[in-house]
Each structure stands twice: as C-alpha cells, then as structure tokens.
C-alpha positions as CSV (number, residue, x, y, z in Angstrom):
1,M,87.7,138.8,86.0
2,K,84.0,138.8,87.0
3,Q,84.9,139.5,90.7
4,F,87.2,142.2,89.5
5,L,84.5,143.9,87.4
6,I,82.0,143.7,90.1
7,T,84.5,145.2,92.7
8,A,85.5,147.9,90.1
9,A,81.8,148.8,89.5
10,G,81.4,149.0,93.4
11,V,84.4,151.3,93.7
12,F,83.1,153.7,90.8
13,A,79.6,153.6,92.3
14,G,81.1,154.6,95.6
15,L,83.2,157.3,94.4
16,V,80.2,158.8,92.4
17,L,78.0,158.7,95.5
18,F,80.8,160.2,97.6
19,L,81.5,163.1,95.3
20,V,77.9,164.0,94.5
21,G,75.8,163.5,97.6
22,V,77.5,162.0,100.5
23,P,79.7,165.0,101.6
24,F,76.7,166.7,103.0
25,L,75.7,163.5,104.9
26,L,79.2,163.0,106.3
27,I,79.6,166.5,107.4
28,A,76.3,166.4,109.3
29,M,77.2,163.1,110.8
30,A,80.6,164.3,111.9
31,A,79.2,167.4,113.5
32,G,76.6,165.2,115.3
33,A,79.4,162.8,116.4
34,A,81.5,165.6,117.9
35,R,81.8,165.0,121.7
36,P,80.1,167.8,123.7
37,D,82.1,170.0,125.9
38,A,82.7,168.8,129.6
39,T,79.9,169.9,131.8
40,P,80.9,173.0,133.9
41,A,81.2,172.9,137.7
42,R,77.9,174.6,138.0
43,A,75.4,173.8,135.1
44,V,71.8,174.7,134.3
45,L,70.4,172.5,131.8
46,A,68.4,174.2,129.1
47,L,65.6,171.9,127.9
48,D,63.7,173.2,124.8
49,L,60.2,171.5,124.4
50,R,59.1,173.7,121.7
51,N,59.6,171.0,118.9
52,P,57.2,167.9,119.0
53,L,58.5,165.0,121.2
54,S,58.5,161.5,120.2
55,D,58.0,158.9,122.8
56,Q,61.1,156.9,122.1
57,D,64.3,157.4,120.2
58,P,64.2,156.1,116.7
59,S,65.7,152.8,116.1
60,N,67.4,154.0,112.8
61,P,70.2,156.6,113.7
62,L,69.6,158.4,110.3
63,A,66.1,159.2,111.3
64,A,67.6,162.1,113.3
65,F,68.2,164.0,110.1
66,G,64.5,164.2,109.6
67,R,63.5,165.4,113.1
68,R,64.8,168.1,115.5
69,S,63.4,167.0,118.7
70,M,64.1,164.6,121.5
71,S,62.1,161.8,123.0
72,V,60.2,161.6,126.2
73,M,62.2,158.5,127.3
74,S,65.5,160.2,126.7
75,V,64.4,163.3,128.6
76,I,63.2,161.4,131.7
77,E,66.2,159.1,131.7
78,T,68.6,162.1,131.5
79,L,66.9,164.0,134.3
80,R,67.3,160.9,136.5
81,Q,71.1,160.9,135.7
82,A,71.3,164.7,136.3
83,E,69.7,164.2,139.8
84,S,72.8,162.6,141.1
85,D,75.2,164.7,139.1
86,G,76.7,167.4,141.5
87,K,77.5,169.7,138.7
88,V,74.0,170.1,137.6
89,K,72.2,172.7,139.8
90,A,68.9,173.3,137.9
91,V,66.9,173.1,134.7
92,L,65.3,175.8,132.5
93,V,62.5,174.6,130.3
94,R,61.2,176.4,127.3
95,L,57.4,175.5,127.0
96,P,55.7,175.2,123.5
97,E,53.1,177.7,122.6
98,G,50.5,175.2,121.8
99,G,49.4,171.9,123.3
100,M,51.4,168.8,124.1
101,E,50.3,165.1,124.0
102,P,48.7,164.7,127.5
103,A,50.4,161.5,128.5
104,Q,53.8,163.0,127.4
105,A,53.2,165.9,129.7
106,D,52.2,163.6,132.5
107,E,55.5,161.5,132.0
108,L,57.5,164.6,132.0
109,R,55.7,166.0,135.1
110,L,56.7,162.9,137.1
111,A,60.3,163.4,136.0
112,F,60.2,167.0,136.9
113,K,58.8,166.3,140.5
114,H,61.4,163.6,141.0
115,F,64.2,165.9,140.0
116,Q,62.8,168.6,142.4
117,A,62.6,166.1,145.2
118,A,66.3,165.8,144.9
119,G,66.6,169.5,145.8
120,K,67.1,171.0,142.4
121,P,64.7,173.6,141.0
122,I,63.2,173.7,137.7
123,F,62.1,177.1,136.0
124,A,59.7,177.1,133.1
125,H,59.3,180.0,130.6
126,S,56.5,180.5,128.2
127,Q,56.1,183.0,125.3
128,G,52.4,182.5,125.3
129,L,49.9,179.7,125.6
130,Y,47.4,179.5,122.6
131,P,44.3,177.2,121.9
132,S,46.1,174.7,119.8
133,G,46.1,171.1,120.7
134,V,45.8,170.1,124.4
135,V,47.1,173.3,125.8
136,T,46.0,172.4,129.3
137,A,48.6,169.7,129.3
138,T,51.4,172.4,128.4
139,Y,50.0,174.6,131.2
140,M,49.9,171.6,133.7
141,L,53.6,170.9,133.0
142,G,54.6,174.4,133.5
143,A,52.6,174.8,136.7
144,S,54.4,171.5,138.0
145,T,57.7,173.5,138.4
146,G,56.4,176.2,140.8
147,N,58.4,178.6,138.8
148,L,56.2,179.3,135.7
149,W,57.5,182.5,133.9
150,M,55.7,184.1,131.0
151,Q,56.9,186.9,128.6
152,P,55.3,190.4,129.2
153,G,52.2,190.8,127.1
154,A,52.1,187.3,126.1
155,S,48.6,185.5,125.7
156,F,47.4,183.0,128.2
157,Q,44.7,181.3,126.2
158,V,44.1,178.2,128.4
159,T,40.3,178.1,128.2
160,G,39.5,174.6,127.3
161,L,39.8,171.9,124.7
162,A,38.1,171.7,121.3
163,S,38.3,168.9,118.6
164,E,37.3,169.0,114.9
165,D,36.6,166.0,112.7
166,V,36.0,166.6,108.8
167,F,33.2,164.4,107.4
168,F,33.2,163.2,103.7
169,K,30.0,161.6,103.4
170,R,28.0,164.4,101.5
171,L,31.0,164.8,99.3
172,F,31.1,161.0,98.6
173,D,27.4,160.9,97.8
174,K,27.8,163.9,95.3
175,Y,30.4,162.1,93.3
176,G,29.1,158.5,93.6
177,V,31.9,157.2,96.0
178,K,30.7,154.4,98.4
179,A,32.8,153.8,101.6
180,D,32.0,150.1,102.2
181,Y,33.2,149.3,105.8
182,E,32.5,147.1,108.6
183,Q,33.0,148.2,112.3
184,R,33.0,146.2,115.5
185,Y,31.3,148.0,116.9
186,E,29.7,151.5,117.2
187,F,32.5,153.2,119.0
188,K,35.2,152.0,116.4
189,N,34.7,155.4,114.7
190,A,38.0,155.7,112.8
191,V,36.1,155.4,109.5
192,N,33.0,157.4,110.6
193,P,34.0,160.4,108.6
194,Y,33.6,158.4,105.5
195,L,30.2,156.8,106.5
196,H,28.4,159.8,108.1
197,A,28.0,163.5,107.7
198,D,28.1,164.3,111.4
199,Y,28.9,162.6,114.7
200,T,26.8,159.6,115.6
201,A,25.6,159.6,119.2
202,A,28.2,157.0,120.0
203,H,31.1,158.9,118.5
204,K,30.1,162.1,120.2
205,A,29.6,160.5,123.6
206,A,32.9,158.7,123.3
207,T,34.9,161.8,122.3
208,L,33.3,163.9,125.0
209,A,34.1,161.3,127.6
210,W,37.8,161.0,126.9
211,M,38.3,164.7,126.2
212,G,36.6,165.5,129.4
213,S,38.8,163.0,131.3
214,V,41.9,164.6,129.8
215,Y,40.6,168.0,130.6
216,R,39.7,167.3,134.2
217,T,43.0,165.5,134.8
218,G,45.1,168.3,133.6
219,L,43.3,171.0,135.7
220,T,43.2,168.9,138.8
221,T,46.9,168.2,138.6
222,A,47.7,171.9,138.0
223,A,45.6,172.8,141.0
224,L,47.3,170.4,143.1
225,D,50.6,171.6,142.1
226,R,49.8,175.2,142.6
227,K,47.9,174.5,145.8
228,K,44.7,175.8,144.6
229,N,41.1,174.7,144.8
230,P,40.4,172.8,141.5
231,A,37.0,174.4,141.0
232,A,38.5,177.8,141.5
233,L,41.2,177.1,139.1
234,Q,39.0,175.9,136.4
235,A,36.7,178.9,136.9
236,A,39.7,181.3,136.4
237,I,40.9,179.3,133.5
238,E,37.6,179.2,131.6
239,A,37.1,183.0,132.2
240,G,40.0,183.8,129.9
241,P,41.8,184.5,127.8
242,Y,44.2,186.8,129.6
243,L,47.5,188.6,129.1
244,A,50.5,187.4,131.1
245,E,50.1,190.2,133.6
246,D,46.4,189.4,134.4
247,A,47.4,185.6,134.7
248,A,50.0,186.5,137.3
249,K,47.6,188.6,139.3
250,L,45.2,185.6,139.4
251,G,47.9,183.2,140.4
252,L,47.8,181.2,137.3
253,I,51.5,181.8,136.7
254,D,54.4,182.9,139.0
255,K,56.3,185.6,137.2
256,V,56.2,187.9,134.2
257,G,59.6,188.4,132.5
258,Q,61.5,187.9,129.4
259,V,63.4,184.6,128.8
260,K,66.7,186.4,129.5
261,E,65.5,187.5,132.9
262,A,64.4,183.8,133.7
263,E,67.9,182.6,132.6
264,T,69.5,185.2,134.8
265,A,67.3,184.2,137.8
266,V,68.1,180.4,137.4
267,L,71.8,181.1,136.9
268,A,71.9,183.3,140.0
269,G,70.3,180.6,142.1
270,A,72.9,177.9,140.8
271,G,75.9,180.0,142.1
272,D,78.7,182.1,140.9
273,G,80.1,181.1,137.5
274,A,77.0,178.9,136.6
275,K,76.6,178.3,132.8
276,L,73.6,177.2,130.6
277,V,74.2,173.9,129.1
278,D,72.1,172.6,126.1
279,F,70.1,169.6,127.4
280,G,70.8,167.8,124.3
281,D,74.5,168.2,124.6
282,Y,74.4,166.9,128.2
283,M,72.3,164.0,127.3
284,R,74.7,162.9,124.6
285,A,77.8,163.3,126.9
286,N,76.1,161.3,129.6
287,H,74.4,158.7,127.5
288,D,74.5,155.4,129.4
289,R,72.2,152.6,128.3
290,S,72.3,149.4,130.3
291,T,75.9,148.6,131.0
292,G,77.2,146.3,133.6
293,S,76.3,142.7,134.6
294,G,74.0,140.9,137.1
295,P,70.3,140.9,137.7
296,A,68.6,143.2,135.1
297,I,65.0,144.3,134.1
298,A,64.9,144.2,130.2
299,V,63.5,147.4,128.6
300,I,61.8,146.8,125.2
301,E,60.4,149.8,123.4
302,G,57.9,150.2,120.7
303,E,56.3,153.3,119.1
304,G,54.0,153.8,116.1
305,A,51.8,151.5,114.0
306,I,52.1,147.8,114.5
307,V,53.0,145.9,111.3
308,T,54.4,142.5,110.3
309,G,58.0,142.0,109.4
310,K,61.1,143.6,110.5
311,N,62.6,147.1,110.1
312,G,64.4,147.3,106.8
313,A,65.1,151.0,107.0
314,R,62.9,151.4,103.8
315,N,62.9,155.1,104.4
316,P,66.0,155.6,106.6
317,F,65.6,159.5,107.0
318,S,62.0,159.3,108.0
319,G,61.4,160.5,111.7
320,G,58.3,158.2,111.7
321,A,58.1,155.2,114.0
322,T,56.7,151.8,113.4
323,I,56.5,148.7,115.6
324,Y,57.7,145.6,113.5
325,S,56.3,142.4,114.9
326,D,59.4,140.4,114.0
327,D,61.7,142.8,115.8
328,M,59.7,143.3,119.0
329,S,58.9,139.6,119.4
330,K,62.6,138.7,118.9
331,A,63.4,141.3,121.6
332,I,61.1,139.7,124.0
333,Y,62.4,136.2,123.2
334,D,66.0,137.4,123.6
335,A,65.1,138.6,127.0
336,V,63.5,135.2,127.9
337,E,66.7,133.5,127.0
338,D,68.9,135.9,128.9
339,D,69.5,134.4,132.3
340,N,70.4,137.9,133.8
341,V,66.9,139.3,132.9
342,K,64.4,138.7,135.6
343,A,61.7,140.7,134.4
344,I,60.5,142.8,131.3
345,V,59.2,146.3,130.9
346,L,57.5,146.7,127.6
347,R,57.1,150.4,126.7
348,V,54.2,150.8,124.2
349,S,53.1,154.0,122.4
350,S,51.0,152.8,119.6
351,P,47.4,153.5,118.1
352,G,47.4,149.8,116.8
353,G,47.8,148.2,113.5
354,S,47.7,144.7,112.2
355,D,45.9,142.1,114.2
356,T,48.2,139.3,113.0
357,A,51.3,141.5,113.9
358,S,49.8,142.2,117.4
359,E,49.0,138.6,117.8
360,Q,52.7,137.7,117.1
361,I,53.9,140.0,119.7
362,L,51.4,138.8,122.3
363,A,52.6,135.3,121.9
364,A,56.0,136.5,122.9
365,V,54.6,138.1,125.9
366,R,52.9,134.9,126.9
367,A,56.1,133.1,126.4
368,A,57.9,135.4,128.7
369,K,55.3,134.9,131.6
370,A,55.5,131.1,130.9
371,A,59.3,131.4,131.6
372,K,58.5,133.0,135.0
373,K,59.6,136.5,133.7
374,P,56.9,139.0,134.6
375,V,56.1,141.5,131.8
376,V,55.0,144.9,132.9
377,V,53.5,147.3,130.2
378,S,54.3,151.0,130.5
379,M,51.8,152.9,128.3
380,G,52.8,156.0,126.6
381,T,50.7,158.5,124.5
382,Y,48.6,155.7,123.0
383,A,48.3,152.0,123.8
384,A,45.0,151.5,122.1
385,S,43.4,148.8,119.7
386,G,46.5,146.7,118.5
387,G,48.5,148.5,121.1
388,Y,46.1,147.2,123.8
389,W,46.1,143.8,122.2
390,I,49.8,143.3,122.7
391,S,49.4,144.7,126.3
392,S,46.3,142.7,127.2
393,Q,48.0,139.5,128.8
394,A,50.9,141.3,130.5
395,S,51.6,140.6,134.2
396,A,50.6,144.2,135.0
397,I,49.7,147.5,133.1
398,V,50.8,150.8,134.0
399,A,49.3,153.9,132.3
400,Q,49.3,157.6,132.6
401,P,45.9,159.1,133.5
402,T,45.7,160.6,130.0
403,T,47.0,157.7,128.0
404,L,44.5,156.8,125.3
405,T,43.9,153.1,125.6
406,G,41.3,150.4,125.0
407,S,39.6,150.7,121.6
408,I,39.0,147.0,121.8
409,G,37.5,146.5,118.2
410,V,38.2,146.2,114.4
411,Y,37.3,147.7,111.3
412,G,37.8,147.1,107.6
413,G,36.4,147.6,104.2
414,K,37.0,149.4,100.9
415,F,36.1,152.4,98.8
416,A,34.0,151.4,95.8
417,L,34.9,154.0,93.1
418,G,33.4,152.4,90.1
419,P,30.3,154.5,89.8
420,A,32.1,157.8,90.6
421,L,34.7,157.0,87.8
422,A,31.9,156.0,85.4
423,K,30.7,159.7,85.4
424,Y,34.0,160.6,83.8
425,G,34.1,157.9,81.2
426,V,36.4,155.5,83.2
427,D,35.0,152.0,83.5
428,V,36.3,149.6,86.0
429,R,36.2,145.9,85.0
430,E,37.3,142.8,86.9
431,T,38.6,139.4,86.0
432,S,39.3,136.7,88.6
433,V,39.7,133.0,89.0
434,G,39.0,130.8,92.0
435,G,36.3,131.3,94.5
436,P,33.7,134.1,94.4
437,Y,35.4,135.9,97.3
438,A,38.6,136.4,95.2
439,G,37.4,139.8,93.8
440,A,35.6,140.9,96.9
441,F,37.9,144.0,97.5
442,G,37.8,145.3,94.0
443,M,37.2,149.0,93.8
444,G,34.7,148.8,90.9
445,Q,31.6,148.1,93.0
446,E,30.2,147.6,96.6
447,F,30.4,144.1,98.3
448,S,27.9,141.6,97.1
449,E,25.5,140.2,99.7
450,A,27.7,136.9,99.8
451,D,31.0,139.0,99.9
452,R,29.6,141.1,102.8
453,A,28.5,138.1,104.8
454,A,31.8,136.3,104.4
455,F,33.8,139.5,105.2
456,A,31.5,140.3,108.2
457,G,31.9,136.7,109.6
458,W,35.6,137.2,109.4
459,M,35.6,140.5,111.2
460,D,33.4,138.8,114.0
461,Q,36.0,136.2,114.4
462,I,38.8,138.8,114.8
463,Y,36.7,140.9,117.3
464,T,36.0,137.7,119.3
465,N,39.7,136.8,119.3
466,F,40.5,140.3,120.7
467,V,37.7,140.0,123.4
468,V,38.9,136.6,124.4
469,R,42.5,137.7,124.8
470,V,41.5,140.5,127.0
471,A,39.1,138.6,129.1
472,E,41.9,136.0,129.8
473,G,44.6,138.6,130.4
474,R,42.6,140.8,132.7
475,R,40.7,138.0,134.3
476,L,37.4,139.5,133.4
477,P,34.2,137.7,132.2
478,E,34.1,137.8,128.4
479,A,30.6,139.4,128.7
480,R,32.0,142.2,130.7
481,V,34.7,142.8,128.1
482,R,32.2,142.9,125.4
483,E,30.3,145.5,127.3
484,I,33.2,147.9,127.8
485,A,34.7,147.1,124.4
486,K,32.8,147.9,121.2
487,G,35.8,149.9,120.0
488,R,35.6,152.5,122.6
489,V,38.7,154.6,123.5
490,W,39.4,155.2,127.3
491,T,41.8,157.4,129.1
492,G,44.2,155.6,131.6
493,A,42.1,156.9,134.4
494,Q,38.9,155.5,133.0
495,A,40.6,152.2,132.0
496,R,41.9,151.9,135.7
497,Q,38.3,152.0,136.9
498,L,37.2,149.4,134.3
499,G,39.9,147.0,135.1
500,L,41.7,147.4,131.8
501,V,44.8,149.0,133.5
502,D,46.4,148.1,136.9
503,E,48.1,151.2,138.1
504,I,48.4,155.0,137.1
505,G,51.9,156.1,136.6
506,G,54.9,156.4,134.2
507,F,57.9,154.5,133.0
508,Y,59.7,154.4,136.5
509,Q,56.5,153.2,138.2
510,A,56.4,150.3,135.8
511,V,60.1,149.6,136.6
512,D,59.1,149.4,140.3
513,K,56.2,147.2,139.6
514,A,58.5,144.8,137.6
515,K,61.0,144.7,140.3
516,A,58.3,143.8,142.9
517,L,56.9,141.1,140.7
518,A,60.3,139.7,140.2
519,D,61.1,140.1,144.0
520,L,64.2,142.2,143.1
521,K,65.7,144.5,145.8
522,G,67.7,147.6,145.5
523,E,69.0,149.2,142.4
524,V,68.5,147.0,139.3
525,R,70.1,147.5,136.1
526,L,68.0,148.3,133.0
527,K,69.0,146.4,129.9
528,R,67.8,147.6,126.5
529,M,66.8,144.8,124.3
530,T,65.3,146.8,121.4
531,R,68.0,146.5,118.7
532,Q,69.4,149.9,117.4
533,S,70.7,149.9,113.9
534,S,74.3,151.0,113.5
535,P,75.0,154.1,111.4
536,F,76.8,151.9,108.9
537,E,73.8,149.6,108.4
538,A,71.5,152.6,108.0
539,L,73.9,154.3,105.5
540,E,74.4,151.1,103.6
541,S,70.6,150.7,103.3
542,A,70.0,154.4,102.4
543,L,72.5,154.4,99.6
544,G,71.6,150.9,98.3
545,V,75.2,150.1,97.9
546,S,77.5,147.1,99.2
547,A,79.9,147.1,102.1
548,T,82.7,147.2,99.4
549,S,81.4,150.6,98.0
550,L,81.1,152.0,101.5
551,Q,84.7,151.0,102.3
552,T,85.5,152.9,99.1
553,L,83.9,156.0,100.6
554,A,86.2,155.8,103.4
555,A,89.2,155.6,101.0
556,A,88.0,158.5,99.2
557,A,87.5,160.5,102.2
558,W,91.2,159.9,103.3
559,I,92.3,160.8,99.7
560,L,90.4,164.0,99.8
561,G,91.7,164.9,103.3
562,D,88.5,165.8,105.0
563,P,89.3,164.8,108.8
564,R,85.6,165.0,109.7
565,A,84.6,162.6,107.0
566,Q,87.5,160.3,108.0
567,R,86.4,160.1,111.7
568,T,82.8,159.5,110.6
569,L,83.5,156.7,108.1
570,D,86.0,155.1,110.6
571,S,83.3,155.1,113.3
572,L,81.0,153.5,110.7
573,V,83.4,150.7,109.9
574,D,83.8,150.1,113.7
575,E,80.0,149.9,114.1
576,R,79.8,147.3,111.1
577,L,82.3,145.1,112.9
578,R,80.3,145.3,116.1
579,S,76.9,144.8,114.6
580,G,78.1,141.8,112.7
581,G,43.3,141.7,102.8
582,K,43.8,142.7,106.3
583,A,41.8,144.0,109.2
584,A,42.9,147.1,111.1
585,V,43.0,147.1,114.9
586,L,43.7,150.9,115.0
587,A,42.3,153.3,117.4
588,P,41.0,156.6,116.1
589,Q,43.6,159.3,116.9
590,P,42.5,162.7,117.8
591,G,42.6,165.2,114.9
592,A,43.2,168.9,115.1
593,F,42.0,170.3,118.5
C-alpha cells in the first residue's frame, strides 16, 4: 500500500506539472530537436555573432533556454567540418556593433583564416562599430576576412579602448562600512574598489599594460591582414570616428552596402542556385563529437569560476558556466585510464575561484603526466588566477595573444558592517565557542590583531603554494615567479615572454602540440571526456520529481495526443537509458570598457 501511495502521488505530481508548466518546455524542446533541412548543393553559411559568445557549449542541455548564442568552440569545429564539405561554398558573418572578447576574436580569426586557406571566402557585414567593449577586436575579426562590408551611413568608431572602475571607499567611509581584506600582493586588485577611492599606482600600471597589449595586438593583426603599415593604420583609426563612406576611402573597410547587397554578392560567388543556410542549423545537422576508435586525444573543457563539488544542475536553465572540481578531475582521470587516449588537451576559460578546487584539478593533471599522457592547456578568454593554477604544471600551455592569464595571487577578507548598522539602531552581537579565531569572520567588527595575524599567515601559505606550483611546472626559480606574480594579470603575449606560456595560438594549435608530444602522426581522433548531462537528467533535476513522475509525463503526452511532446519525451527516456572560510584565487575581470 505504501508503495502504491508513493507511485500514485508521483503520478498526480507528474500530471499537475505536465498540465501547468511543462507543455511550454516540451514544445520548445521538440522544436529544438527537429532535424534541420538537408544542406543544399550550394550553401552559404550565415554566422550571426551579434549575440555574446560563450567559450564552450553548456554541459547542461537546458541551459540553452537561457541563452541565444553559440560557443566559440562549436563555431571553430563547425568551420573545420565545413572546409571539407563540398556543398559549403562560403560564409557570411554578421558582426556585433560593440566589442568582442579579444581572445574569442583571436580564436575565430584563426578559424576564418584556415577556412579561407581551403579556398572558400568569408564575407563580414557590419551595421556600425561603436566604442563599447573591445571594439578593436571586432574590427580585427572583420578585417581578417578581406571582405569587410559596412552599412551606408553607419558609424565607424574604432578609436581606442577605455575602461572604467567604480570605487566605493568614500561611500563606505560615509556610512561606516569597513572592507577588511588581505591581498597577495599589490597587483591583486579585484577588491581595490572597496579599499581605495582611486587607482593605486600598481592597479593603474597593470591595467594600462594589459589594455595596451590587447590594443596593439588587435591593430597589428588587422594591419597584417589588410596589408597596411601598422603605424599608419593606428593613426587612421585614432583620427576617427568616421562614417562608413569615409572608412572605405581610407581603406579601413572594403565595401559600403546593405546586408542584402552583401548577401547577394556572396551568393553570386557561390554559384547558381546558392542558398543561405543558418550556421546553427548546419552545425546541428553536422554535429560529430569524437566517434570512432583507435588512438585519440582527449578533449576536456572547463569554463567559468572554479568551485569544489560536482554539477548538480542547481539552476538548470542558467546560461552561466562553472568548473566543478569533481567533474573536471574525474574527466582527466577517465582519460588517464582510457588506453586509446594518448594525450589530453585541457581547454580552460576561467578567471579562477577556489584554491582547493584548483589544487584538486591540478593533482589530476599531475597524475596524467605521471601516466605518460601529455597534457596541453588551450587557454580561452581567461586562464587567470585559479585558471592558471590548474594550468601551471601542464606539459605545455598554448594561449591566444590577448588571453588574460597569470594573476598569481590570492585575496580574502570580509565587510565589517557593525558600525554602519549601529547608526540605524541595529546592533550586531556575536556568541561563539572554541578557539578565538572561531568568530574571526563575523560582520560586527574588523579583524582583531590576533585574528588578522592568523588570517594573514594563512593567506601567505596559500600564496606560497601557488608560487611553488608555478615554479615547479614552469621550471622557473621561485624568486623569479615571486617577481612576476604579485597578483598581476598578463596577456598571453606578455606571458609568453615571461615564460608563463609556451606558445601563442588557439585550440587546434594545442591539438597539434599534444600530437607532437605524444608522437602521434596524421589525423587523430578527438575524444570529448567532459560529461554532458542528458536532457532527461536535466529535466528531472529542474522539476524536482522522480523518474516515475517523468514517465507519467510521457503517458500524459500520449493521452493528450501532442506528437511533438511524444517525440521529445521518447527521446528523454532513451537518453535516460543511455546515461545510466575560503580564499579566492580569482583574477580581476575587466569591467565596462
């Protein structure tokens, strides 16, 4: 009887969920699951970059409902497939009006160049370039095509980069809030806006250094692609802003025309009967992830903040990304135990996070090397602080010239709100048992001298651990690492000069490096080791119901006669059967440019 009641309750809950909220989800999933039309004999892929890109596809399939864009990795992989597809004749790219993440633009540029080297053109169209974000990166990407169009009368405002930080120190002083933080060291400036009313000399110098590196890299690359003198291009850029027509006269763009005219031009070049095909549709129709057998290079991906634990899909519809240390380390150990895997490419795009989570992942990297399986890190937009921690002892590190990396440092602390709250009649009182440090992080007051000494000593130990790991991994004297560390962010180009990075390049350059280190010849299979949640698992977690209840949804879908819901839920069942007091090592991320 008890089991019957439990089952009945599950059935009832499933029916209620289905009738109230699930139909919308099912229809959307069914629409997304519909197989795209076959690629026409002459196709031009339409790639729209106007929505922000992630570095990697989300591990949770339901996250797609919270985001509208693609990932850099999916774009470059699809372009590689399209190179050898005789039906694909060209690509038409729609550029964003603001800036792109510089390292993403670098990665896409390499993919564009490789596609063009196969004898297939790329056209880029812009409806204007405005001073928002790293707009020079957007311009560089468009310039790489050699077919950069701009809408008549559109703005060409690519005059430089600017960044703003908001400082709260005077506000905190006014209301009695104390930001009580420890930093290791002066360049670990993520909490500077709480501690100061303006840039410190170190903060300003470090920001200008990496921004200058990003700016020079973008313009130098654009000049190379447009066959212009870099100094002349920079002078022309900085003399703006311009309208599209003026930019064309100065040779900054290739053509002035509406997007429809660009479409007509690229289709004409593709031949009679050519048709535009949405890039996403083509990608889904040709999605091939690591099939086959034989020698392989494992590809393990991680994007976002680094935290302990595993992905529990706690917010299944979120488009955000997180690196869970249990998941990434398990993927590495799985690759170690796979006899077909001869090397590992670890794709990292992370500003950092927990030092303990980072150390867990680094231990797996060391285990892979001990098993004679080289580990090559491919750095994305960021691989800083904790992101560099997990990369530091890899067999080799490959980064884009504008990747933000390094930030070898640590910070931690608290906000003491007691005095501020007291002004409004709110009193904070603390009760604790145990040692005197037990209440160190209470918000009522600042650290006592004893608490601060204990906390500072702990921070020093974490910083030393970080430095030692970098020194060992990069084969640098510890004193040299301490000299270039201090929490400072470097671009990939700067890090290469300092010995923190081995090569400048993208994902496929990292694959080539892994092949060389593993002494592999010819084409090598890429095998994804990063686990993707099935739609069934994600939906079960999202709804908080049991497998019994979800099976009830399938029955209800059949009863109600919705064929799209039937197909979707059938696929979910199929997937289910297949699937069977911290310190922060976070890099300061650029704010609004």
